[in-house]
C-alpha positions in Angstrom: 0.0 -0.1 -0.1 1.3 3.4 -0.9 1.8 6.1 1.9 1.9 9.8 2.0 3.1 12.1 4.8 1.4 15.4 5.2 3.2 17.8 7.5 0.9 20.8 8.0 0.1 22.5 11.3 -3.3 23.9 10.2 -5.7 21.0 10.7 -8.3 22.3 8.2 -5.6 22.4 5.4 -4.2 19.2 6.4 -7.6 17.4 6.5 -8.6 19.0 3.3 -5.5 17.6 1.5 -6.1 14.1 3.1 -9.7 14.3 1.6 -8.4 15.3 -1.8 -5.9 12.3 -1.8 -8.7 9.9 -0.7 -10.9 11.1 -3.6 -8.0 10.2 -6.0 -7.1 6.9 -4.3 -8.9 5.7 -1.3 -6.3 2.9 -0.6 -3.5 5.3 0.2 -2.3 5.4 3.8 -2.1 8.9 5.1 -0.2 10.2 8.1 -0.6 13.8 9.3 1.5 15.8 11.7 2.1 19.5 12.4 5.7 19.0 13.8 8.9 18.7 11.9 10.6 16.4 14.5 7.7 14.1 14.7 7.6 14.0 10.7 11.3 13.0 10.6 10.7 10.1 13.1 7.8 8.8 10.9 10.0 9.1 7.7 12.5 7.0 9.4 10.2 4.3 10.6 7.7 4.2 7.6 8.5 4.1 3.8 6.7 7.1 2.3 6.0 7.6 -1.3 5.1 11.3 -1.2 5.8 14.2 1.2 3.5 17.3 1.4 5.5 19.7 3.5 4.3 23.2 4.9 7.2 25.5 5.0 6.2 27.2 8.3 5.8 24.6 11.0 5.4 24.6 14.8 9.0 23.5 15.6 11.1 24.4 12.7 10.7 25.1 8.9 9.5 22.4 6.4 12.4 23.6 4.2 14.9 22.4 6.8 12.8 19.2 7.3 13.0 18.5 3.6 16.7 18.7 3.7 16.8 16.1 6.5 14.4 13.9 4.4 16.8 14.1 1.4 19.6 12.9 3.7 17.8 9.6 4.2 18.9 7.3 1.3 15.5 6.0 0.6 14.2 9.5 -0.2 16.9 10.9 -2.4 14.3 11.1 -5.2 10.9 10.8 -3.5 8.6 13.5 -4.6 8.2 16.5 -2.2 5.5 19.1 -2.6 5.9 22.2 -0.5 2.9 24.0 1.0 3.6 27.8 1.3 2.1 31.2 1.6 5.3 32.7 0.3 5.8 31.6 -3.3 9.2 33.3 -3.7 10.7 30.4 -1.6 9.9 28.3 -4.4 13.1 29.0 -6.2 15.2 28.0 -3.3 13.3 24.9 -3.0 13.8 23.7 -6.7 17.5 24.6 -6.4 18.5 23.0 -3.1 15.8 20.4 -2.3 14.7 19.4 -5.8 11.1 19.4 -4.8 8.4 18.1 -7.2 6.1 21.2 -7.1 4.6 23.6 -4.5 1.2 24.7 -3.3 0.4 28.4 -2.5 -2.1 29.0 0.2 -4.9 29.9 -0.1 -5.1 27.3 -2.9 -7.9 26.1 -5.3 -8.9 22.4 -4.9 -8.6 21.9 -8.7 -5.0 23.0 -8.9 -4.1 20.8 -6.0 -5.8 17.8 -7.2 -4.1 18.1 -10.6 -0.6 18.1 -8.9 -1.5 15.2 -6.7 -3.2 13.1 -9.3 -0.1 13.3 -11.4 2.3 12.1 -8.6 -0.2 9.4 -7.3 -0.9 8.1 -10.8 2.6 8.2 -12.3 5.0 8.8 -9.4 4.0 6.4 -6.8 5.2 2.8 -7.0 2.3 0.4 -7.6 2.3 -3.2 -6.7 3.0 -4.5 -10.1 4.7 -1.6 -11.5 8.2 -0.7 -10.7 9.6 2.8 -11.5 13.0 4.1 -12.0 13.2 7.5 -10.5 15.6 9.7 -12.5 16.7 13.3 -11.5 18.1 15.8 -13.9 18.3 19.4 -12.8 14.9 20.6 -11.7 13.2 17.6 -13.2 12.4 14.2 -11.9 11.4 11.5 -14.3 9.5 8.4 -13.3 10.0 5.6 -15.8 8.3 2.2 -15.7 11.1 -0.2 -15.8 9.3 -2.6 -18.0 9.2 0.1 -20.8 12.9 0.5 -20.8 14.5 -1.0 -23.8 18.2 -0.3 -23.0 20.4 2.2 -21.3 23.7 3.6 -23.0 26.5 5.3 -21.2 28.4 7.6 -23.7 30.6 10.7 -23.3 30.0 11.0 -19.5 26.2 11.0 -20.2 23.5 8.4 -19.9 20.9 7.8 -22.4 17.6 5.8 -21.3 15.8 4.6 -24.3 12.1 3.6 -23.6 9.3 2.6 -25.8 8.0 6.2 -25.6 11.2 8.4 -25.5 15.0 8.9 -25.0 16.0 10.5 -21.8 19.4 12.2 -21.5 21.0 12.3 -18.0 24.3 13.8 -16.8 23.9 12.8 -13.1 24.3 9.1 -13.1 26.6 6.3 -14.1 25.5 2.9 -15.6 26.6 1.1 -12.5 24.6 3.2 -10.3 21.4 2.6 -12.4 22.2 -1.1 -12.4 21.6 -1.2 -8.6 18.0 0.2 -9.1 17.0 -2.0 -12.1 15.2 -5.3 -11.8 16.7 -8.8 -12.8 15.4 -8.3 -16.4 18.4 -6.0 -17.0 21.7 -7.4 -17.8 25.0 -5.6 -18.9 26.2 -6.7 -22.3 28.9 -4.1 -22.8 30.9 -1.4 -20.7 28.5 1.2 -22.2 25.3 -0.9 -22.5 22.6 -2.4 -20.3 19.7 -4.1 -21.9 16.2 -5.3 -21.0 16.1 -8.9 -22.1 12.5 -8.8 -22.7 13.0 -6.6 -25.7 15.7 -8.9 -27.4 14.6 -9.6 -30.9 17.6 -11.5 -32.1 21.3 -12.1 -31.3 23.9 -11.9 -34.1 26.6 -14.1 -32.8 28.9 -13.6 -35.8 29.0 -9.8 -35.3 28.4 -9.8 -31.6 25.4 -7.7 -31.8 21.9 -7.8 -30.1 19.0 -6.5 -32.0 16.2 -4.9 -29.7 12.7 -4.4 -30.4 11.9 -0.6 -30.9 15.7 0.3 -31.3 16.9 1.6 -34.5 20.5 0.2 -34.1 21.8 -3.0 -32.6 23.5 -3.1 -29.3 27.1 -4.3 -29.2 28.3 -7.0 -26.9 31.6 -6.4 -25.3 34.4 -8.8 -25.4 34.5 -9.2 -21.6 30.8 -9.8 -21.5 30.5 -12.4 -24.1 30.6 -15.6 -22.0 28.3 -13.9 -19.5 25.8 -13.2 -22.2 26.3 -16.5 -23.7 25.3 -18.1 -20.4 22.4 -15.8 -19.6 21.0 -15.9 -23.1 21.6 -19.7 -23.5 23.8 -19.4 -26.7 24.8 -22.7 -28.3 
């Protein structure tokens, strides 16, 4: 079950946000607190998928709380939405915290629901859908792993090719992403990791793998040939 932590010291606003979330998905587990210290304890004990943080809290700022949350390994890329009456703080939030979005009080229900629906429907990990969270500058991408065809490392950049698009990143290495990928992904070259579910054919003579939906074949590196033969059951 997905979980959301609302950190807001005005009960009317907190309960209103909870009601909006329930109207989008009634199965989501919602925790509410008005204190940053208590929120941090919750974050350490429970695995949350989204944080809604008011910047002005009873004990200390939600901005500082967000920094503490980002220092927890599980939450490096977890969506954070700030709730604020001072929209100018939004620039600092995007730069230092990499928050997903912000809500300005007093807010319109339609605006808030649009933000929350996007995160809940596309950013929260579902039971049978595993997402890869990718951060690039002020953007966070949530990519379904089963839609990734292959990932390429080239000239200190990473290119994630999916059935829908190609995402260019400069903040990761191939080895870092491999740790986040499911067992369907194998490395076939120092610069390539492929999703075995998209393999169309293997050209053993030229050491190439043809992938469904890819314009060019993916090369098999010399040091990976025995590994690929074993995993793909080559003759």
